[in-house]
C-alpha positions in Angstrom: -75.8 -104.2 -34.5 -77.6 -107.0 -32.0 -81.2 -108.2 -33.5 -84.2 -107.7 -29.9 -83.6 -111.8 -29.8 -79.7 -111.5 -29.6 -79.4 -108.8 -26.8 -82.5 -110.2 -24.9 -80.3 -113.8 -24.8 -77.1 -111.7 -23.8 -78.9 -109.8 -21.2 -80.6 -113.0 -19.4 -77.9 -115.1 -19.8 -74.7 -113.1 -19.6 -76.1 -110.0 -18.0 -75.3 -107.9 -20.4 -76.3 -103.5 -19.7 -75.9 -100.4 -21.3 -73.2 -98.4 -19.1 -76.3 -96.1 -18.1 -78.1 -98.8 -16.4 -75.1 -99.7 -14.2 -75.8 -100.8 -10.4 -75.1 -98.0 -7.7 -72.6 -100.6 -6.8 -69.9 -100.2 -9.4 -66.7 -97.9 -10.4 -65.5 -97.3 -13.4 -63.3 -100.2 -15.1 -60.4 -98.0 -16.2 -60.6 -97.0 -12.3 -59.8 -100.5 -10.9 -56.3 -100.0 -12.9 -55.6 -97.1 -10.0 -54.0 -99.2 -6.7 -55.8 -97.5 -4.6 -59.0 -97.8 -6.0 -58.4 -101.0 -6.9 -57.7 -101.8 -2.7 -60.8 -100.1 -1.9 -62.7 -102.0 -4.1 -61.4 -105.7 -2.9 -61.9 -104.4 0.9 -65.5 -103.5 0.0 -66.2 -106.7 -1.7 -64.3 -108.8 1.0 -67.1 -109.0 3.6 -69.9 -109.5 0.7 -68.6 -112.3 -0.5 -66.8 -114.2 2.9 -63.4 -113.4 1.6 -60.7 -113.4 4.7 -58.0 -111.4 2.7 -57.4 -109.4 -0.7 -56.1 -112.0 -2.4 -59.3 -114.7 -2.0 -61.5 -111.5 -3.3 -59.8 -110.7 -5.9 -59.9 -114.5 -7.4 -63.3 -114.6 -6.5 -64.2 -111.3 -8.2 -62.0 -111.8 -11.5 -64.1 -115.0 -11.8 -67.2 -113.3 -11.9 -65.5 -110.6 -14.1 -64.4 -113.4 -16.6 -67.9 -114.9 -16.8 -69.5 -112.0 -17.8 -67.0 -110.5 -20.2 -65.8 -113.9 -22.0 -69.3 -115.4 -21.9 -70.8 -111.7 -23.8 -68.2 -111.5 -26.2 -67.5 -115.1 -27.3 -70.8 -116.0 -27.8 -71.6 -113.0 -29.6 -68.8 -113.8 -32.1 -69.1 -117.6 -32.2 -72.9 -118.0 -32.0 -74.0 -114.6 -33.6 -71.0 -114.0 -35.4 -71.1 -110.7 -34.4 -68.4 -108.6 -32.4 -68.6 -107.0 -29.2 -65.0 -105.1 -28.2 -65.0 -104.3 -25.1 -63.3 -101.1 -23.8 -62.1 -100.6 -20.4 -63.3 -96.4 -21.1 -66.5 -97.3 -21.8 -67.7 -99.9 -19.0 -68.2 -100.1 -15.2 -67.5 -103.2 -13.1 -70.0 -104.3 -10.8 -69.6 -106.1 -7.5 -73.2 -106.2 -6.5 -73.9 -109.8 -4.5 -76.9 -110.2 -3.1 -78.1 -113.4 -0.7 -74.9 -115.2 -1.1 -75.0 -114.7 -4.8 -73.1 -112.6 -7.6 -76.2 -110.4 -9.0 -73.7 -108.2 -10.8 -74.2 -107.2 -14.7 -71.4 -106.0 -17.6 -72.6 -102.6 -18.1 -71.0 -101.2 -21.6 -71.6 -98.8 -24.0 -70.0 -101.5 -27.6 -70.9 -100.8 -31.0 -71.1 -104.3 -32.6 -68.9 -104.8 -35.5 -68.8 -107.3 -38.3 -66.3 -108.3 -41.1 -66.0 -108.1 -44.8 -66.0 -111.7 -46.6 -62.8 -113.9 -46.4 -61.9 -111.7 -43.7 -63.6 -113.6 -40.4 -59.7 -114.8 -39.0 -58.4 -111.3 -39.1 -61.7 -109.9 -37.4 -61.7 -112.7 -34.9 -58.2 -111.7 -33.7 -59.5 -108.1 -33.2 -62.4 -109.5 -31.3 -60.5 -111.8 -29.1 -57.3 -109.1 -28.7 -59.7 -106.6 -27.5 -61.4 -108.8 -24.8 -58.3 -110.4 -23.1 -55.2 -108.1 -23.9 -57.1 -104.8 -23.9 -59.7 -105.6 -21.4 -59.1 -108.2 -18.8 -55.2 -108.5 -18.8 -54.9 -104.7 -17.4 -57.6 -105.9 -14.7 -55.8 -108.8 -13.7 -52.6 -107.1 -13.4 -53.5 -104.5 -11.2 -55.6 -107.1 -9.1 -52.3 -109.6 -8.6 -50.2 -106.5 -7.9 -52.5 -105.2 -5.3 -53.8 -108.5 -3.7 -50.4 -110.3 -4.4 -52.2 -113.3 -5.7 -50.4 -115.0 -8.8 -51.3 -113.6 -11.8 -51.7 -117.3 -13.5 -54.6 -118.0 -10.8 -56.5 -115.3 -12.6 -56.1 -116.5 -16.0 -56.6 -120.1 -15.1 -60.3 -118.4 -13.8 -60.9 -117.1 -16.9 -59.6 -120.3 -18.9 -62.2 -122.1 -16.9 -65.1 -119.8 -17.7 -63.9 -119.9 -21.5 -63.9 -124.1 -21.2 -67.5 -123.8 -19.4 -68.6 -121.6 -22.2 -67.9 -123.4 -25.3 -68.6 -126.8 -23.5 -71.9 -126.3 -21.7 -73.4 -123.0 -22.7 -73.4 -123.3 -26.2 -76.7 -125.6 -27.1 -79.4 -125.6 -29.3 -77.2 -124.4 -32.0 -77.9 -124.6 -36.0 -75.1 -126.2 -38.1 -73.5 -123.2 -39.2 -73.0 -121.9 -35.9 -72.0 -125.1 -34.7 -69.2 -125.0 -37.1 -68.3 -121.9 -35.8 -68.3 -122.6 -32.3 -66.5 -125.5 -32.8 -63.4 -123.9 -34.9 -63.3 -120.9 -32.9 -63.0 -123.0 -29.8 -60.3 -125.1 -31.4 -58.3 -121.9 -32.7 -58.6 -120.5 -29.1 -57.0 -123.6 -27.6 -54.4 -124.0 -30.3 -53.5 -121.3 -32.6 -54.6 -117.8 -30.7 -51.3 -115.5 -30.2 -50.0 -115.5 -26.8 -49.4 -111.4 -27.7 -53.4 -111.4 -27.6 -53.2 -112.2 -24.1 -50.7 -109.7 -23.6 -49.0 -112.9 -21.6 -46.0 -115.1 -22.7 -48.4 -117.8 -22.9 -51.9 -118.7 -24.3 -53.4 -119.4 -20.9 -56.3 -121.3 -22.6 -54.2 -123.6 -24.0 -51.9 -123.5 -21.1 -54.6 -124.5 -18.4 -56.1 -127.3 -20.7 -55.5 -129.9 -18.7 -56.0 -134.0 -19.9 -59.3 -135.2 -17.7 -58.9 -137.4 -15.2 -60.9 -139.3 -12.7 -61.9 -138.0 -9.5 -63.1 -139.8 -6.5 -66.7 -140.4 -7.6 -65.5 -142.1 -10.6 -66.2 -139.0 -12.7 -63.8 -137.6 -15.7 -63.0 -134.3 -14.2 -60.1 -131.3 -15.9 -58.7 -130.6 -12.5 -57.1 -127.0 -12.5 -53.5 -126.5 -12.0 -54.2 -123.7 -9.4 -56.8 -123.3 -6.6 -59.0 -120.6 -6.8 -59.5 -120.6 -2.9 -63.5 -120.9 -3.3 -63.6 -123.1 -0.6 -61.9 -120.4 1.7 -64.8 -118.4 1.1 -67.8 -121.0 1.3 -69.3 -121.6 4.5 -70.0 -124.3 5.1 -66.5 -125.3 3.0 -67.3 -126.6 -0.2 -64.7 -126.8 -3.1 -65.2 -126.5 -7.0 -65.8 -129.9 -8.7 -62.2 -129.5 -10.4 -60.5 -128.2 -7.9 -56.8 -129.3 -7.7 -56.7 -130.3 -3.7 -59.5 -132.9 -4.3 -57.4 -134.6 -7.0 -56.1 -138.1 -5.8 -52.5 -138.3 -5.3 
């Protein structure tokens, strides 16, 4: 199980909650696989975030869901060396958005897993497969089918969250934690099999582009696809790695 300190960190940083603590603005995660429920949820989310259509609502909702899910699971895996195998049937999806910001959490019932000596690689595959193939992939498929948004955009939204997590949110680690963090990130980028994502390719590898200078002279890894954040922001604002801001 998680220690009190570990659980507190995930609560503060990645908004982990027990399923019984879910906000009223939530639905059972598995219900989103139903097209009618999915459409109703996106229709509800649109005015909350200023999205002009279902596709943009789906993209921005997916960014939030990806932050919550990958943040909790991958931080626990690489830093705490503990598994949080998410399942759709034991979680709810929140869509709370207050004062112009997401305030949603990740309400889940989860049993922490560990591994036997010499079996971490197999355990890591199980944890990652549960996160991407079993939890996120069905949600992305439903969001794409209902909204008409290309599934590739949802996967790049996810990949960007993972890059940010490993390169900006895992700080103050001890030597062993740092070694795990580096090894896990390298494996996710280069060696994780496509079937762990229920995709024909590993999205973390596919969307990892070389860094380029932006207009301000800073090195940025521009996205391949646009998440359409600028279409829901007032005044209009672009992500720092938006492909529309790349110099031609």
